N, C-alpha and C positions, 0 to 999 in steps of 0.2 A: 546276244553274243554268246559264243560257246568257248569256254576256256578250259584248258588242261593244266592241272597243277601237279607237279611232282613234289614229293615231300609234303603232301596235303595234310598229314597228321601233325605236323610241327606247328609252332606258334604262329609264324607269319602265314603259312599255308592255310591254317584253320581260320584265322581272322579274315584274310582276303577272300577265301572261299565263301564264308558266311556273308560278307559284304556284297559279293557278286550275286549271291542268291537273293539277298534282300531286295536288290533293285531289279530282279527278274531275269538275270542271266543264267545260263546253264553251266554247271561246273562238273567236271570229272576229275577225281583225284587218284594219284598213284602213290603208294607208300608200302614199305615192308612191314609196317605195324598198324594196328587198328587205331582209329582216332578215338582217344579216351574222352574227348570233350563233346562231340556231337555225332549224330547219325544222319544229319541232314545233307552232308556232302556225299554224293554218289562216289563210291570208292572201289578201286580194284586193288586188292592186296597183291603185291608182287615184289620181287627182288630185281630192281633195274640193272644191277650188276650182272645178272645172269641172262638178261635179254640179249638177243643178237643186235648188233649195231643197226639202228633204224627201225627195229621191230618192237613196238610197244603194244601191250594187250588192250587196245582201245579200237573203237569203230567210229567211222564218220570223220568229218573234217572239223578242225578247230580254228577259231580266229586268231588265238594267241596261245602259246605254250609258256607257262610260268615255271621255270626250272629252279626249284629250291632244294631238292633232295641232295643231302651231303652229310658226311660226318663234319660237325661244326665246332668241336671243342679243341682249341689250339693245343693244350698240353696233352690231351688224350692222343692226338696224332703225333706228338713228339715221342710218346711211349709206344705207339702203334703206327709207324709210318706207312704200313701197307694200306691203311684206311685212306690215306691221302691219295694213293694210287687208285683206289676204288672210286674216289670222288671224280678223278679224271675219266675213268672208264665209263661211269654213269653219265657224265656230261657228254662224252662222245656218242654214246648210244642215243641220247635225246637229240643231240645236234644233228645226227644223221637222219633221224625221223623228221626233223624240221626241214632239212635239205630235200629229202625225197618227197615230202608233201607240200613244200612251199609255204610252210607256216612260220610266221614271225615268232621270235623267241625273246623272252626276258630271262636273264641269268642273275641269280642271287649271288653276287660276289661279296667282297668284304673289305673293310678298311685295312685288313691285314696285308693287302698287296702293297701298301706304302712302306711297310717295314717300320723299324723303330728309328724314325728320322729326327725325333726330338724337336718337332716344330709345333707351334700352336695352331696354325692354319694349314690345311692341305687341300690343294685343288687337284682336279682329275688328271692334269698333265704331269704330276710329280711322282706317280708310282714308279718304283725302280724295278724294272723287269729283268734286271741282271742279278740282283741280290735278293734271295728269298730267305727270310729269317726263321721259318719253320716249315715243316712238311705241309701244314695246312695252308699257309700263304702260298707255297709253291703250287698246290693244287688249284687255288683260285687264279693265280697268275697264268698257269697253263690253260685253265678253262677260258679265260679272257682271250688268250692268244689264239686258241682254236676258233673262237667265235669271230675274231677280227679276220682271220684267214678265210673263213667261210664266207664272210661278207665280201671279201675281195674276189674270191674264186667263183662263188655261186650266187652272189647278189642277195645274200641272206639279210633280211631286215631284223634288227636286234636292238635291244636296250639292256645295258648292263647297269645294275644297281649295286653300288658298294654300300652295304648296310653297316651300321655301327651300334653294337650293344643294345639291341632292341629288347625292351622289357615291358611287362604288363600282362594283360589278360592272356590266358592259355600258355604262360611260360613256366608253369610249375605243375608237377604232379608228384605223388608220394614216391614213385620209383625212380624219378629222374631229376631230383632236386639238386642240380649242379650249377645252374647259372647264378652269377654272383648276387644279383639283387634279391631274387626269391629265396636263395639260400640264407643270405644275411637276415632277411625279414623273419624267416622261420626260426633261426637260431637266436636272434635277439629277443623275439617274442617269448621264446621258451627259456630264456636266460641261460643259453648254452654258449660255450666259447666259440669265437670265430677267428680265423687267420686272414689277415690282409697281406696278400703277396704284392708288395710294391707300394710302400707308404706314399711315395711322391707320384705315383702313376696318375696321369690325367687322361680321361677318356670322354667320348661323346656319347652319352646315354640317350636313346631315342624311345619315346613312349610309343607303344604299338599303334595307337590310333593315328599318329602322325605318319608312321611308316606305311600303314594301310592306305591312307589318303594319297601318299605319293605313288604307291604301286598301282592303285586304281587309275590315277591320272596317266601313268605310263602305259597301262593296258589299253586305255581308250585312245591315247595318242598313237600308239603303235598300230592298233587295229585300223584306225582311220587313215593311216599313212602320213600323219602329220609329223611323226618321228620315225626316222629310218635307221640311223646308226649313231647311237649316243651312249656314252658312259657317264653316269651321274652319281655323285655322292647323295645318299639319302640318309640324313641324320638330323639331329637337333641344331647343330651349328654352335653348340655351347659345350664347354669342358667342365668336368668336375673330378676331383680326386676321390679315391676310394674312402678316404677319411671323411670327405663331405657326405658321401653316401651313407656311411655308418652313422654319422651324426644326425642326418635327416631322418633315418629310420628310427633311431633311438628317441629323437624328439617327438616324432609322430606317435610312437608306441608308448612313450613316457616310461621307458625302461633303459637302464644303463647297459651299454654293450661290454661284454667281457672279451676284449679284443687283444690279440698279439700280432706282431708284425714280422714278416719275413721278406727277403729280397724277392723281386719278380722272378718267376720261373723261366727256364729256357724257352725261347720262342715267343714270349709274350711282348706285345707292344706296350711301351710305357708312357707314350705321349701321342695323342691324336685328337684334334678338333677339326671337324670337317668344314671346308669351304662349300656352302650349299647354294652359291649364287647361280650356278647352272640349273639346279633343280627349280629355283625360283623363276628363272627366265624361261625355261622350256616347258615346265609343268605348272607354273603358277603355284608352286608348292610353298606353303607358309606354315611351319610347325606351330602348334598352338599350346603345347603342353610342356612347360619347363619341369625340371625335376622336383621343384617344390610342390607342384600339383600332381605330377605323375607318380611319385613314390607313395603318397597317401592313397591314390587310386589303386596302385598295385597291392598295397596292404589290405584295402577293403576287398579286393578280389580274392586274395588268399584267405581272408576271413570268411568270405561267402561260401567257399568250397570246403571249409573245415580244416584247412592246413594250420590255422592258428587256434584251433579248439583248445580250450583250457589254458590259454596263454593270457 
């Protein structure tokens, strides 16, 4: 199988790319920055936002395009909404490529499309495409809407994955330590203060190996024609507060957290636990790593790359 991954230097792109290579598939990656984790993934460095619609710097045909490239930090896009618009432009560029080449597409969407609906369980039918709570969620809603329209008008085969707080291997580096779990791990390990934005916030944290397993199943199903047009939550299906996360990290590291609490920031979802029944049914997806196992694995990963050195 031959798979094109946009955003191939990111966490999910790197993990999926290496998993595909391990089983003998061919992978080509597109990203605006070099992959700091591996040189094994064949990569073309490019700015997808500057490519003409449908024109990607690749040769040959692909069985599936996995589109992950996006600005993905909610509050960053509140401060810089033009980046949300760039997410839409990049999606359109890749979507046009898929239309012109007849290539099935997987889109990395987000649980942010549901908005802050204050529910414990959310299924795929409940996303509110009328109200977007942040520019980031608007960019994902827009992306999904474009994909659904292309399916209707051009018979595009697609799979939309709504990811939720993926963490673990390849989610941290010294220059981009912004995701909540690697940030909290590093700061607690070094006895530095942390701020929890939203003490009562409940989120669905997904260990990266479970995410990769679901994506690989989706790639295979889409390429084989077993899946044609589906939107699927890909998550752990379990909720945890940020206080739970802090306590688990502290317990594993055997260090007290210097924590202060602030209200959730504008645009942030404060409650989301995914209904993953459709992923189980369509993909035989069965997440294996609860947070009690995943957080210690994430800590060991950061220790192995020197992030927790002298801690």
